[in-house]
Biopython code that builds the backbone (N, CA, C, O; Angstrom):
import numpy as np
from Bio.PDB.StructureBuilder import StructureBuilder

atoms = [
    (1, "UNK", "N", (17.227, -4.940, -34.551)),
    (1, "UNK", "CA", (16.518, -4.284, -34.158)),
    (1, "UNK", "C", (17.428, -3.086, -34.091)),
    (1, "UNK", "O", (18.563, -3.301, -33.667)),
    (2, "UNK", "N", (17.196, -2.196, -34.346)),
    (2, "UNK", "CA", (17.806, -0.806, -34.309)),
    (2, "UNK", "C", (18.384, -0.305, -32.747)),
    (2, "UNK", "O", (18.038, -1.102, -31.875)),
    (3, "UNK", "N", (18.900, 0.436, -32.424)),
    (3, "UNK", "CA", (19.121, 1.203, -31.360)),
    (3, "UNK", "C", (17.946, 2.029, -30.887)),
    (3, "UNK", "O", (17.506, 1.952, -29.740)),
    (4, "UNK", "N", (17.421, 2.886, -31.898)),
    (4, "UNK", "CA", (16.587, 3.256, -31.501)),
    (4, "UNK", "C", (14.958, 2.895, -31.569)),
    (4, "UNK", "O", (14.040, 3.714, -31.611)),
    (5, "UNK", "N", (14.876, 1.688, -31.567)),
    (5, "UNK", "CA", (13.591, 0.538, -31.656)),
    (5, "UNK", "C", (13.811, 0.114, -30.201)),
    (5, "UNK", "O", (12.969, 0.269, -29.316)),
    (6, "UNK", "N", (14.928, -0.395, -30.048)),
    (6, "UNK", "CA", (15.151, -0.712, -28.791)),
    (6, "UNK", "C", (15.253, 0.007, -27.628)),
    (6, "UNK", "O", (15.024, -0.456, -26.511)),
    (7, "UNK", "N", (15.643, 1.301, -27.907)),
    (7, "UNK", "CA", (15.489, 2.215, -26.477)),
    (7, "UNK", "C", (13.664, 2.679, -26.620)),
    (7, "UNK", "O", (12.953, 2.742, -25.618)),
    (8, "UNK", "N", (13.162, 2.953, -27.973)),
    (8, "UNK", "CA", (11.618, 2.855, -27.866)),
    (8, "UNK", "C", (10.687, 1.809, -26.935)),
    (8, "UNK", "O", (9.637, 1.942, -26.307)),
    (9, "UNK", "N", (11.793, 0.492, -27.218)),
    (9, "UNK", "CA", (10.376, -0.440, -26.382)),
    (9, "UNK", "C", (10.844, -0.240, -25.025)),
    (9, "UNK", "O", (10.001, -0.288, -24.129)),
    (10, "UNK", "N", (12.276, 0.016, -24.684)),
    (10, "UNK", "CA", (12.336, 0.293, -23.241)),
    (10, "UNK", "C", (11.802, 1.744, -22.746)),
    (10, "UNK", "O", (11.763, 1.863, -21.522)),
    (11, "UNK", "N", (11.395, 2.834, -23.489)),
    (11, "UNK", "CA", (10.972, 3.875, -22.989)),
    (11, "UNK", "C", (9.357, 3.375, -22.667)),
    (11, "UNK", "O", (8.888, 3.388, -21.529)),
    (12, "UNK", "N", (8.704, 2.996, -23.712)),
    (12, "UNK", "CA", (7.122, 2.266, -23.654)),
    (12, "UNK", "C", (7.381, 1.717, -22.309)),
    (12, "UNK", "O", (6.936, 2.358, -21.357)),
    (13, "UNK", "N", (7.964, 0.742, -22.113)),
    (13, "UNK", "CA", (7.538, -0.521, -20.731)),
    (13, "UNK", "C", (7.906, 0.403, -19.910)),
    (13, "UNK", "O", (7.032, 0.451, -19.044)),
    (14, "UNK", "N", (8.923, 1.366, -19.640)),
    (14, "UNK", "CA", (9.650, 1.907, -18.290)),
    (14, "UNK", "C", (8.609, 3.111, -18.124)),
    (14, "UNK", "O", (8.448, 3.559, -16.989)),
    (15, "UNK", "N", (7.843, 3.695, -19.268)),
    (15, "UNK", "CA", (7.419, 4.912, -19.167)),
    (15, "UNK", "C", (5.537, 4.712, -18.761)),
    (15, "UNK", "O", (4.683, 5.553, -18.482)),
    (16, "UNK", "N", (5.482, 3.317, -18.891)),
    (16, "UNK", "CA", (3.824, 2.856, -19.306)),
    (16, "UNK", "C", (3.476, 1.663, -18.117)),
    (16, "UNK", "O", (2.425, 1.234, -17.640)),
    (17, "UNK", "N", (4.509, 1.449, -17.963)),
    (17, "UNK", "CA", (4.313, -0.214, -16.791)),
    (17, "UNK", "C", (5.151, -0.134, -15.617)),
    (17, "UNK", "O", (5.992, 0.752, -15.465)),
    (18, "UNK", "N", (4.848, -1.363, -14.513)),
    (18, "UNK", "CA", (5.773, -0.903, -13.726)),
    (18, "UNK", "C", (7.053, -1.760, -13.490)),
    (18, "UNK", "O", (7.947, -1.665, -12.649)),
    (19, "UNK", "N", (6.790, -2.816, -14.740)),
    (19, "UNK", "CA", (7.644, -3.431, -14.877)),
    (19, "UNK", "C", (9.215, -3.003, -15.280)),
    (19, "UNK", "O", (9.613, -2.126, -16.046)),
    (20, "UNK", "N", (10.115, -4.194, -14.274)),
    (20, "UNK", "CA", (11.368, -3.108, -14.045)),
    (20, "UNK", "C", (12.294, -2.916, -15.356)),
    (20, "UNK", "O", (13.276, -3.658, -15.371)),
    (21, "UNK", "N", (12.155, -2.086, -16.405)),
    (21, "UNK", "CA", (12.925, -2.006, -17.509)),
    (21, "UNK", "C", (13.656, -0.287, -17.248)),
    (21, "UNK", "O", (13.149, 0.744, -16.806)),
    (22, "UNK", "N", (14.873, -0.565, -17.694)),
    (22, "UNK", "CA", (15.891, 0.645, -17.480)),
    (22, "UNK", "C", (15.955, 1.441, -18.885)),
    (22, "UNK", "O", (16.531, 1.182, -19.942)),
    (23, "UNK", "N", (15.136, 2.509, -18.475)),
    (23, "UNK", "CA", (15.421, 3.456, -19.521)),
    (23, "UNK", "C", (16.619, 4.616, -19.887)),
    (23, "UNK", "O", (16.746, 5.776, -19.495)),
    (24, "UNK", "N", (17.147, 4.083, -20.483)),
    (24, "UNK", "CA", (18.565, 5.173, -20.791)),
    (24, "UNK", "C", (18.844, 6.318, -21.575)),
    (24, "UNK", "O", (19.935, 6.887, -21.588)),
    (25, "UNK", "N", (17.500, 6.763, -22.455)),
    (25, "UNK", "CA", (17.566, 7.586, -23.198)),
    (25, "UNK", "C", (15.942, 8.499, -23.069)),
    (25, "UNK", "O", (14.888, 7.863, -23.072)),
    (26, "UNK", "N", (15.962, 9.867, -22.975)),
    (26, "UNK", "CA", (15.228, 10.843, -22.585)),
    (26, "UNK", "C", (14.919, 11.547, -23.781)),
    (26, "UNK", "O", (14.250, 12.560, -23.575)),
    (27, "UNK", "N", (15.161, 11.353, -24.788)),
    (27, "UNK", "CA", (15.279, 12.664, -25.943)),
    (27, "UNK", "C", (13.920, 12.375, -26.974)),
    (27, "UNK", "O", (13.249, 11.346, -26.892)),
    (28, "UNK", "N", (13.623, 13.581, -28.044)),
    (28, "UNK", "CA", (12.440, 13.576, -28.381)),
    (28, "UNK", "C", (12.315, 12.242, -29.682)),
    (28, "UNK", "O", (11.254, 11.831, -30.154)),
    (29, "UNK", "N", (13.742, 11.751, -30.057)),
    (29, "UNK", "CA", (13.448, 10.420, -31.004)),
    (29, "UNK", "C", (12.803, 9.149, -30.104)),
    (29, "UNK", "O", (11.795, 8.467, -30.285)),
    (30, "UNK", "N", (13.824, 9.136, -29.063)),
    (30, "UNK", "CA", (13.283, 7.644, -28.195)),
    (30, "UNK", "C", (11.895, 7.800, -27.894)),
    (30, "UNK", "O", (11.113, 6.917, -28.248)),
    (31, "UNK", "N", (11.431, 8.966, -27.193)),
    (31, "UNK", "CA", (10.012, 9.161, -26.808)),
    (31, "UNK", "C", (9.062, 8.790, -27.904)),
    (31, "UNK", "O", (8.079, 8.090, -27.662)),
    (32, "UNK", "N", (9.405, 9.371, -29.449)),
    (32, "UNK", "CA", (8.585, 8.854, -30.216)),
    (32, "UNK", "C", (8.204, 7.653, -30.602)),
    (32, "UNK", "O", (7.085, 7.144, -30.663)),
    (33, "UNK", "N", (9.606, 7.121, -30.943)),
    (33, "UNK", "CA", (9.991, 5.817, -30.594)),
    (33, "UNK", "C", (8.837, 4.949, -29.743)),
    (33, "UNK", "O", (7.993, 4.152, -30.153)),
    (34, "UNK", "N", (9.181, 5.489, -28.217)),
    (34, "UNK", "CA", (8.535, 4.446, -27.335)),
    (34, "UNK", "C", (7.008, 4.599, -27.392)),
    (34, "UNK", "O", (6.392, 3.814, -26.671)),
    (35, "UNK", "N", (6.170, 5.606, -28.234)),
    (35, "UNK", "CA", (4.957, 5.844, -28.403)),
    (35, "UNK", "C", (4.261, 4.681, -29.500)),
    (35, "UNK", "O", (3.182, 4.090, -29.461)),
    (36, "UNK", "N", (5.219, 4.653, -30.331)),
    (36, "UNK", "CA", (5.220, 3.946, -31.517)),
    (36, "UNK", "C", (4.833, 2.496, -31.033)),
    (36, "UNK", "O", (3.955, 1.816, -31.565)),
    (37, "UNK", "N", (5.844, 1.991, -29.616)),
    (37, "UNK", "CA", (5.930, 0.915, -29.324)),
    (37, "UNK", "C", (5.181, 0.562, -28.472)),
    (37, "UNK", "O", (5.247, -0.607, -28.092)),
    (38, "UNK", "N", (4.084, 1.595, -27.811)),
    (38, "UNK", "CA", (3.347, 1.798, -26.523)),
    (38, "UNK", "C", (1.939, 0.265, -26.854)),
    (38, "UNK", "O", (1.448, -0.512, -26.035)),
    (39, "UNK", "N", (1.751, 0.363, -28.062)),
    (39, "UNK", "CA", (0.729, -0.988, -28.460)),
    (39, "UNK", "C", (1.755, -2.219, -28.090)),
    (39, "UNK", "O", (0.997, -3.174, -28.260)),
    (40, "UNK", "N", (2.730, -2.654, -27.778)),
    (40, "UNK", "CA", (3.462, -3.996, -27.416)),
    (40, "UNK", "C", (3.138, -3.339, -26.164)),
    (40, "UNK", "O", (1.910, -3.430, -26.146)),
    (41, "UNK", "N", (3.479, -2.742, -25.122)),
    (41, "UNK", "CA", (3.330, -2.830, -24.136)),
    (41, "UNK", "C", (2.223, -3.378, -23.758)),
    (41, "UNK", "O", (2.179, -4.472, -23.194)),
    (42, "UNK", "N", (1.151, -2.619, -24.051)),
    (42, "UNK", "CA", (-0.288, -2.715, -24.229)),
    (42, "UNK", "C", (-0.949, -4.083, -24.458)),
    (42, "UNK", "O", (-2.069, -4.369, -24.036)),
    (43, "UNK", "N", (-0.032, -5.025, -25.273)),
    (43, "UNK", "CA", (-0.721, -6.171, -25.357)),
    (43, "UNK", "C", (0.591, -7.076, -24.443)),
    (43, "UNK", "O", (0.315, -8.272, -24.350)),
    (44, "UNK", "N", (1.545, -6.792, -23.972)),
    (44, "UNK", "CA", (2.045, -7.718, -22.764)),
    (44, "UNK", "C", (1.238, -7.334, -21.437)),
    (44, "UNK", "O", (1.149, -8.275, -20.649)),
    (45, "UNK", "N", (0.798, -6.469, -21.142)),
    (45, "UNK", "CA", (-0.245, -5.987, -20.191)),
    (45, "UNK", "C", (-1.249, -6.850, -20.010)),
    (45, "UNK", "O", (-1.385, -7.551, -19.008)),
    (46, "UNK", "N", (-2.292, -6.817, -21.378)),
    (46, "UNK", "CA", (-3.337, -7.764, -21.565)),
    (46, "UNK", "C", (-2.756, -9.279, -21.521)),
    (46, "UNK", "O", (-3.522, -10.064, -20.962)),
    (47, "UNK", "N", (-2.041, -9.609, -21.806)),
    (47, "UNK", "CA", (-1.671, -11.034, -22.295)),
    (47, "UNK", "C", (-1.367, -11.560, -20.653)),
    (47, "UNK", "O", (-1.901, -12.579, -20.215)),
    (48, "UNK", "N", (-0.482, -10.750, -19.871)),
    (48, "UNK", "CA", (-0.165, -11.038, -18.734)),
    (48, "UNK", "C", (-1.692, -11.073, -17.780)),
    (48, "UNK", "O", (-1.937, -12.084, -17.121)),
    (49, "UNK", "N", (-2.537, -10.045, -17.778)),
    (49, "UNK", "CA", (-3.864, -10.075, -17.062)),
    (49, "UNK", "C", (-4.788, -10.987, -17.578)),
    (49, "UNK", "O", (-5.909, -11.044, -17.071)),
    (50, "UNK", "N", (-4.516, -11.619, -18.398)),
    (50, "UNK", "CA", (-5.518, -12.947, -18.824)),
    (50, "UNK", "C", (-4.731, -14.005, -17.899)),
    (50, "UNK", "O", (-5.394, -14.776, -17.206)),
    (51, "UNK", "N", (-3.781, -14.035, -17.887)),
    (51, "UNK", "CA", (-3.310, -15.366, -16.990)),
    (51, "UNK", "C", (-4.095, -15.960, -15.795)),
    (51, "UNK", "O", (-4.609, -17.075, -15.709)),
    (52, "UNK", "N", (-4.058, -14.717, -14.686)),
    (52, "UNK", "CA", (-4.882, -14.938, -13.778)),
    (52, "UNK", "C", (-6.424, -15.391, -13.894)),
    (52, "UNK", "O", (-6.870, -16.315, -13.213)),
    (53, "UNK", "N", (-6.961, -14.887, -14.532)),
    (53, "UNK", "CA", (-8.702, -15.107, -14.810)),
    (53, "UNK", "C", (-8.688, -16.460, -15.644)),
    (53, "UNK", "O", (-9.673, -17.188, -15.516)),
    (54, "UNK", "N", (-7.759, -16.822, -16.405)),
    (54, "UNK", "CA", (-7.799, -17.850, -17.026)),
    (54, "UNK", "C", (-7.334, -19.025, -15.997)),
    (54, "UNK", "O", (-7.886, -20.125, -15.985)),
    (55, "UNK", "N", (-6.521, -18.757, -15.346)),
    (55, "UNK", "CA", (-6.073, -20.029, -14.213)),
    (55, "UNK", "C", (-7.331, -20.165, -13.107)),
    (55, "UNK", "O", (-7.858, -21.232, -12.793)),
    (56, "UNK", "N", (-7.700, -18.811, -12.578)),
    (56, "UNK", "CA", (-8.472, -19.270, -11.631)),
    (56, "UNK", "C", (-10.137, -19.814, -12.501)),
    (56, "UNK", "O", (-10.957, -20.394, -11.790)),
    (57, "UNK", "N", (-10.431, -19.601, -13.781)),
    (57, "UNK", "CA", (-11.413, -20.263, -14.431)),
    (57, "UNK", "C", (-11.496, -21.862, -14.515)),
    (57, "UNK", "O", (-12.476, -22.603, -14.588)),
    (58, "UNK", "N", (-10.087, -22.138, -14.478)),
    (58, "UNK", "CA", (-9.551, -23.663, -14.810)),
    (58, "UNK", "C", (-9.545, -24.500, -13.685)),
    (58, "UNK", "O", (-9.709, -25.720, -13.685)),
    (59, "UNK", "N", (-9.275, -23.507, -12.397)),
    (59, "UNK", "CA", (-9.482, -24.462, -11.040)),
    (59, "UNK", "C", (-10.776, -24.402, -10.497)),
    (59, "UNK", "O", (-10.937, -24.951, -9.407)),
    (60, "UNK", "N", (-11.970, -23.709, -11.169)),
    (60, "UNK", "CA", (-13.160, -23.905, -10.745)),
    (60, "UNK", "C", (-13.482, -22.603, -9.809)),
    (60, "UNK", "O", (-14.544, -22.493, -9.196)),
    (61, "UNK", "N", (-12.638, -21.822, -9.781)),
    (61, "UNK", "CA", (-13.132, -20.326, -8.883)),
    (61, "UNK", "C", (-14.285, -19.511, -9.755)),
    (61, "UNK", "O", (-14.587, -19.539, -10.948)),
    (62, "UNK", "N", (-14.689, -18.920, -8.844)),
    (62, "UNK", "CA", (-16.331, -18.404, -9.484)),
    (62, "UNK", "C", (-15.867, -17.018, -10.444)),
    (62, "UNK", "O", (-14.850, -16.383, -10.167)),
    (63, "UNK", "N", (-16.591, -16.727, -11.378)),
    (63, "UNK", "CA", (-16.190, -16.347, -12.278)),
    (63, "UNK", "C", (-16.104, -14.508, -11.942)),
    (63, "UNK", "O", (-15.594, -13.680, -12.697)),
    (64, "UNK", "N", (-16.655, -14.277, -10.819)),
    (64, "UNK", "CA", (-16.575, -12.410, -10.171)),
    (64, "UNK", "C", (-14.937, -12.778, -9.482)),
    (64, "UNK", "O", (-14.084, -11.890, -9.444)),
    (65, "UNK", "N", (-14.725, -13.843, -9.091)),
    (65, "UNK", "CA", (-12.964, -13.642, -8.941)),
    (65, "UNK", "C", (-11.859, -13.535, -9.804)),
    (65, "UNK", "O", (-10.817, -12.879, -9.778)),
    (66, "UNK", "N", (-12.525, -14.624, -10.834)),
    (66, "UNK", "CA", (-11.485, -14.282, -11.907)),
    (66, "UNK", "C", (-11.436, -13.039, -13.056)),
    (66, "UNK", "O", (-10.605, -12.891, -13.951)),
    (67, "UNK", "N", (-12.671, -12.149, -12.712)),
    (67, "UNK", "CA", (-12.942, -11.182, -13.312)),
    (67, "UNK", "C", (-12.364, -9.659, -12.561)),
    (67, "UNK", "O", (-12.306, -8.473, -12.885)),
    (68, "UNK", "N", (-12.031, -10.422, -11.495)),
    (68, "UNK", "CA", (-11.992, -9.301, -10.925)),
    (68, "UNK", "C", (-10.018, -9.238, -10.831)),
    (68, "UNK", "O", (-9.374, -8.212, -10.609)),
    (69, "UNK", "N", (-9.517, -10.428, -11.036)),
    (69, "UNK", "CA", (-8.239, -10.606, -10.617)),
    (69, "UNK", "C", (-7.632, -10.101, -12.251)),
    (69, "UNK", "O", (-6.516, -9.619, -12.443)),
    (70, "UNK", "N", (-8.584, -10.333, -13.219)),
    (70, "UNK", "CA", (-7.953, -9.817, -14.382)),
    (70, "UNK", "C", (-8.244, -8.437, -14.658)),
    (70, "UNK", "O", (-7.799, -7.932, -15.689)),
    (71, "UNK", "N", (-8.790, -7.917, -14.027)),
    (71, "UNK", "CA", (-9.236, -6.552, -13.951)),
    (71, "UNK", "C", (-8.153, -5.662, -13.216)),
    (71, "UNK", "O", (-7.666, -4.621, -13.658)),
    (72, "UNK", "N", (-7.913, -6.183, -12.191)),
    (72, "UNK", "CA", (-6.769, -5.602, -11.181)),
    (72, "UNK", "C", (-5.555, -5.804, -11.523)),
    (72, "UNK", "O", (-4.782, -4.867, -11.320)),
    (73, "UNK", "N", (-5.163, -6.709, -11.966)),
    (73, "UNK", "CA", (-3.558, -7.076, -12.560)),
    (73, "UNK", "C", (-3.014, -5.788, -13.491)),
    (73, "UNK", "O", (-1.983, -5.202, -13.162)),
    (74, "UNK", "N", (-3.794, -5.382, -14.698)),
    (74, "UNK", "CA", (-3.276, -4.183, -15.445)),
    (74, "UNK", "C", (-3.507, -3.107, -14.601)),
    (74, "UNK", "O", (-2.539, -2.355, -14.715)),
    (75, "UNK", "N", (-4.249, -2.696, -13.870)),
    (75, "UNK", "CA", (-4.161, -1.705, -13.098)),
    (75, "UNK", "C", (-3.033, -1.510, -11.807)),
    (75, "UNK", "O", (-2.735, -0.475, -11.211)),
    (76, "UNK", "N", (-2.609, -2.681, -11.646)),
    (76, "UNK", "CA", (-1.449, -2.726, -10.981)),
    (76, "UNK", "C", (-0.107, -2.496, -11.665)),
    (76, "UNK", "O", (0.758, -1.769, -11.179)),
    (77, "UNK", "N", (0.036, -3.214, -12.928)),
    (77, "UNK", "CA", (0.983, -3.318, -13.563)),
    (77, "UNK", "C", (1.091, -1.878, -14.495)),
    (77, "UNK", "O", (2.098, -1.728, -15.187)),
    (78, "UNK", "N", (0.216, -1.014, -14.491)),
    (78, "UNK", "CA", (0.207, 0.471, -15.144)),
    (78, "UNK", "C", (-0.037, 1.284, -14.095)),
    (78, "UNK", "O", (-0.961, 2.066, -14.317)),
    (79, "UNK", "N", (0.570, 1.397, -12.804)),
    (79, "UNK", "CA", (0.193, 2.205, -12.032)),
    (79, "UNK", "C", (-1.096, 3.074, -12.105)),
    (79, "UNK", "O", (-1.034, 4.294, -11.951)),
    (80, "UNK", "N", (-2.270, 2.417, -12.346)),
    (80, "UNK", "CA", (-3.522, 2.589, -12.244)),
    (80, "UNK", "C", (-3.483, 4.032, -13.641)),
    (80, "UNK", "O", (-4.085, 5.092, -13.470)),
    (81, "UNK", "N", (-2.788, 3.769, -14.718)),
    (81, "UNK", "CA", (-3.067, 4.818, -15.627)),
    (81, "UNK", "C", (-4.209, 4.580, -16.128)),
    (81, "UNK", "O", (-4.731, 5.691, -16.031)),
    (82, "UNK", "N", (-4.864, 4.004, -16.535)),
    (82, "UNK", "CA", (-5.735, 3.852, -17.048)),
    (82, "UNK", "C", (-7.412, 4.157, -16.443)),
    (82, "UNK", "O", (-8.389, 4.611, -17.039)),
    (83, "UNK", "N", (-7.258, 3.731, -15.131)),
    (83, "UNK", "CA", (-8.176, 4.348, -14.241)),
    (83, "UNK", "C", (-8.038, 5.579, -13.856)),
    (83, "UNK", "O", (-9.035, 6.214, -13.515)),
    (84, "UNK", "N", (-7.120, 5.992, -13.843)),
    (84, "UNK", "CA", (-7.354, 7.894, -13.830)),
    (84, "UNK", "C", (-7.389, 8.505, -15.056)),
    (84, "UNK", "O", (-7.240, 9.727, -15.064)),
    (85, "UNK", "N", (-7.578, 7.842, -16.255)),
    (85, "UNK", "CA", (-8.067, 8.240, -17.195)),
    (85, "UNK", "C", (-9.314, 8.586, -17.158)),
    (85, "UNK", "O", (-9.861, 9.606, -17.577)),
    (86, "UNK", "N", (-9.844, 7.430, -16.488)),
    (86, "UNK", "CA", (-11.238, 6.669, -16.673)),
    (86, "UNK", "C", (-11.776, 7.888, -15.403)),
    (86, "UNK", "O", (-12.735, 8.592, -15.717)),
    (87, "UNK", "N", (-11.364, 8.021, -14.503)),
    (87, "UNK", "CA", (-11.797, 8.801, -13.356)),
    (87, "UNK", "C", (-12.161, 10.468, -13.826)),
    (87, "UNK", "O", (-13.193, 11.134, -13.737)),
    (88, "UNK", "N", (-10.639, 10.800, -14.418)),
    (88, "UNK", "CA", (-10.709, 12.224, -15.001)),
    (88, "UNK", "C", (-11.989, 12.536, -15.966)),
    (88, "UNK", "O", (-12.621, 13.536, -15.627)),
    (89, "UNK", "N", (-12.399, 11.944, -16.941)),
    (89, "UNK", "CA", (-13.381, 11.356, -17.487)),
    (89, "UNK", "C", (-14.747, 11.571, -17.108)),
    (89, "UNK", "O", (-15.436, 12.400, -17.701)),
    (90, "UNK", "N", (-15.225, 10.813, -16.067)),
    (90, "UNK", "CA", (-16.118, 10.658, -15.089)),
    (90, "UNK", "C", (-16.357, 12.110, -14.356)),
    (90, "UNK", "O", (-17.426, 12.686, -14.149)),
    (91, "UNK", "N", (-15.278, 12.438, -14.094)),
    (91, "UNK", "CA", (-15.337, 14.190, -13.331)),
    (91, "UNK", "C", (-15.565, 14.956, -14.057)),
    (91, "UNK", "O", (-16.292, 15.861, -13.648)),
    (92, "UNK", "N", (-15.012, 15.035, -15.727)),
    (92, "UNK", "CA", (-15.527, 16.142, -16.493)),
    (92, "UNK", "C", (-16.909, 16.018, -17.207)),
    (92, "UNK", "O", (-17.388, 16.928, -17.883)),
    (93, "UNK", "N", (-17.558, 14.703, -16.977)),
    (93, "UNK", "CA", (-18.997, 14.512, -17.558)),
    (93, "UNK", "C", (-19.922, 14.695, -16.518)),
    (93, "UNK", "O", (-21.095, 15.031, -16.681)),
    (94, "UNK", "N", (-19.338, 14.456, -15.382)),
    (94, "UNK", "CA", (-20.240, 14.416, -14.132)),
    (94, "UNK", "C", (-20.485, 15.951, -13.576)),
    (94, "UNK", "O", (-21.400, 16.183, -12.787)),
    (95, "UNK", "N", (-19.476, 17.112, -14.113)),
    (95, "UNK", "CA", (-19.368, 18.438, -13.694)),
    (95, "UNK", "C", (-20.480, 19.152, -13.790)),
    (95, "UNK", "O", (-20.580, 20.247, -13.238)),
    (96, "UNK", "N", (-21.355, 18.661, -14.440)),
    (96, "UNK", "CA", (-22.908, 19.567, -15.257)),
    (96, "UNK", "C", (-22.326, 21.089, -15.869)),
    (96, "UNK", "O", (-22.999, 22.107, -16.028)),
    (97, "UNK", "N", (-21.065, 20.922, -16.115)),
    (97, "UNK", "CA", (-20.330, 22.539, -16.735)),
    (97, "UNK", "C", (-20.561, 22.073, -18.469)),
    (97, "UNK", "O", (-20.652, 20.911, -18.863)),
    (98, "UNK", "N", (-20.602, 22.915, -19.054)),
    (98, "UNK", "CA", (-20.638, 22.913, -20.688)),
    (98, "UNK", "C", (-18.864, 22.466, -21.037)),
    (98, "UNK", "O", (-17.835, 22.908, -20.527)),
    (99, "UNK", "N", (-19.063, 21.444, -22.088)),
    (99, "UNK", "CA", (-17.871, 20.928, -22.389)),
    (99, "UNK", "C", (-16.476, 21.721, -22.360)),
    (99, "UNK", "O", (-15.379, 21.258, -22.047)),
    (100, "UNK", "N", (-16.811, 23.148, -22.800)),
    (100, "UNK", "CA", (-15.120, 24.011, -22.680)),
    (100, "UNK", "C", (-15.096, 24.445, -21.254)),
    (100, "UNK", "O", (-14.046, 25.054, -21.045)),
    (101, "UNK", "N", (-15.772, 24.375, -20.302)),
    (101, "UNK", "CA", (-15.312, 24.804, -18.752)),
    (101, "UNK", "C", (-15.170, 23.529, -18.070)),
    (101, "UNK", "O", (-14.654, 23.580, -16.953)),
    (102, "UNK", "N", (-15.585, 22.202, -18.596)),
    (102, "UNK", "CA", (-15.154, 20.979, -17.784)),
    (102, "UNK", "C", (-13.455, 20.425, -18.022)),
    (102, "UNK", "O", (-12.744, 19.643, -17.392)),
    (103, "UNK", "N", (-13.263, 21.184, -19.140)),
    (103, "UNK", "CA", (-11.617, 20.754, -19.114)),
    (103, "UNK", "C", (-10.898, 21.789, -18.271)),
    (103, "UNK", "O", (-9.683, 21.704, -18.094)),
]
sb = StructureBuilder()
sb.init_structure("model")
sb.init_model(0)
sb.init_chain("A")
sb.init_seg("    ")
for serial, (resi, resn, name, xyz) in enumerate(atoms, 1):
    if name == "N":
        sb.init_residue(resn, " ", resi, " ")
    sb.init_atom(name, np.array(xyz, "f"), 0.0, 1.0, " ", f" {name:<3s}", serial, name[0])
structure = sb.get_structure()
């Protein structure tokens, strides 16, 4: 793995998650590599989110509890990044303004 790729992976995890990753470079090339590595960060968050739901289901917990645990963990791991985007979308759609004015 090249230095830029390793910096890109650290950039993706350091900016998109709460996982303790030290980001040492903040330049344009590293940001580009980081955005190319963003799906990897999403994959790791998704796999981590599946664990509590699967364990709770196997332990016989209610499906609602398993679903809430699986939905809450990625929200916590990403500092609510997607929930913020969802709220912004709801604000725009619910504003009753034309599309140009809703932005």
